[in-house]
Phi, psi and omega in degrees: 000135181296137185300313183300318179296319181296315181295325182296335181278351167060224193293336181298311179288330176301317179296321179293316181297323183262031184296342178287347180265142185298152181297342178288334182268334181255114181287160176090013182279343182277169179294141178300148179288156183287336182250152179285125181295145181293140180276144177251161172250148177260174176210156178283116184263345180193150184209135171234126181084226185233147176213161182224159182231139175236134176249013178230045175064026175094014179280311178234147182233149175232157180300145182245133182240161176301134181094351180294138177281137177242123186261168175297132182095347178288155176240132181242138175221147180250152179273177175297143180058036181227164177205156184214137173258127181246112177277114185278355170082350181234022178145274188280154167247127181253153181247128174260123178273189187297150176055041181251142179231119184227136172254135178269102185275323184200133169217109184231151179293322185214131180240211184293338179254020178058035176215167180303144178232141182227134174225123176239148173248113180267102185272333178201154177083215185210155179233135176237162176179176174234137179224121177285146181295133176085000182286319179234157178271337178203132178222108183242141174237111179275138174237170178296347183236015179158185181232129174260131174248112182275119178270312174186163175108196182253131190214161167220130179238129177252151185296336180278002176098011176270129183231134177236135176234117178276324182202137179108207186215133177224140175253138178230120176263106184265136177241097179291152179305122180074006182247187180258152178302140179229136183271139177224138179245127176248116185233121183224154010278165356289161181302143181218167179213160179238136170234148180301333182270324188253349182080210182272131181220157171299140182279130174299154182301322181295321179292317179299318180295320179300311181293319179300317179294324177296321181289327185278338185302136181269134175252157178295133180270000000 
């Protein structure tokens, strides 16, 4: 199955790929609600360096400042030696590190599981964050090589398919070039990480420290 086509189908195929995991762990298993959930807007909660915003799918960009509203469909990118905190308005705040490109696909108050739902497309770079258990019913980060579903905890997801979990649980459906989707579970502690070549492994101390320091760094409000 072509990767682009598979990713476009989003959480439905993610649930199928991860069918070995109980429905309590994979959000979106219930019937869709009859009404369209209300959309939320995000905002820039912190910024170091420079960032830009596009409201035409990444064709043109304008400078982005702290406090700027980010709407559904917007694309955000950070410059070299820059970072940005994006408050998604329904629970978590995610951090975009340098040279990162993210599209905000969905942020809703209530979804198929009667809880907030978040969908981001990570086209380049990396996204970090913390998510408390039970805050959202579904939080997905699409990458060019798979989909990460954040259940709870502290995480880092890179566009090339590298995933680190310091604490909590994340599911990653990886689609290798020319291959079939494969389910991977990252459950910590102890801290662990996933690479497309090696699968899930214990995280080295240096990697855990790197991600922890990225999460702790303070940005200008």
